[in-house]
Structures are given as structure tokens and as C-alpha cells.
N, C-alpha and C positions, 0 to 999 in steps of 0.2 A: 036365320040365326046361326046355322052351322058355318056360314061364311065368316061372320064376325068372330066366331070362336076360333077359327083357324087363322084369322088375320092378327089377333091379339098376340099370340106367341111369335109371329113373324115380326111384328112391330117391336116386341120386347127384344127379340134377337138383334134387330137392327140397332136398337138403343144400346144394348150391351156391346155390340160390335163397335159402335161409334165410341163408346167409353174406352174399350180396349185399344182402339186405334189412337185415341187421344193420349192414353197412358203411354203407349209405345212411342209416340212422337216426343213426349216429355222425357222419356228415358233416353231417347236418341239425342235430344238437346243436351241433357246432362253429360252423356258420354262424349259428345262433340266438344263441350266446354272443358271437360277433363283432358281430352287429347290435346286441345289447344294450350292449356296450361302446361302440360307435360312437354310439349314441343318447345314452348318458351323456356322452361326450366332447363331442358337439354341444351338449347342454344347458349344459355347463360353459362352452364357448366362447361360447355366446349370452349367458350371464350376464356374462362378461368384456367382451364387446363392448358390452352395455348399460351397464355401469359406466363403461367408457371414454368412451362417448358422453355420459354425464352429466358426467364430469370435463371433457371437451372443451368442453361448453357453459358450465360455470362459468369455465373459463379464458378463453374468448372474451369472456365478460362482464367479467372482471377486466381483460383487455387493453383492452377498449373504454373502461372507466373510467379506466385509466391513461393512455390516449391523450388522453382529454378533459382530464384534470388537467394533463397535459403541455402541451397546447395553451393552456389557461387560464394556466399559468405563463409560457409563452412570450409570450402576448399581454400579460400584465401587465409583463413585463420590457421588451418592445419599447415600451410606451407610458409607462413610468415615466421621468421626467426625471432625467438623471444630470448633476450639475454637476461640473466638473473638480475641485472641492475635495473631493467625496465619494469620488472614486476613490482606491484605495490605490496606492501606488507598487509597481512590479513586484517589488522586493526583499522585500516583506512577505509 
């Protein structure tokens, strides 16, 4: 009987060990799933940032062109002779 008494805790330890092992595997699966989700989210965010960078570059070019056109118009207006007869009266 002393053998069976010593085997019972050993079997209990094995069962507890098996439960702990199973719980650890489940936790690992949850963590792997979270990592996969985060990797997907990071890839999506990376694509968004790349798209926004391209859009920003285009908008900066457009702004530069508009600024140049505005300066050209400003220069043209500043240098064009205006005779008093060409001006419209304020009530028009």
C-alpha cells in the first residue's frame, strides 16, 4: 500500500503538469494569433503611410506650380501699364 500511496501524488502531478502544459499551449496560440493580427495591421498601416507620402509629394508639387503661376501673374500685373481711362469706375 505504501507504493500506491506514493504513486497517487505522482499521477496527480502528471495530471496537473498536463493541464499546465495544455494551458501554456493555449496561451501561446492566443499570443501567436495576436502577433499575426498586429503584423497584418502594421502592413496595412505601412501601405496607408506610403500612399499618403505619395499624395503629399504630388500636393507639394501642385502647390509649388500654383505659387509660381501666382508670382508670374503678380509680376505681370505689377508691370502692366494701367491708364486711368482703362480703369472701371467703382460702381461697375
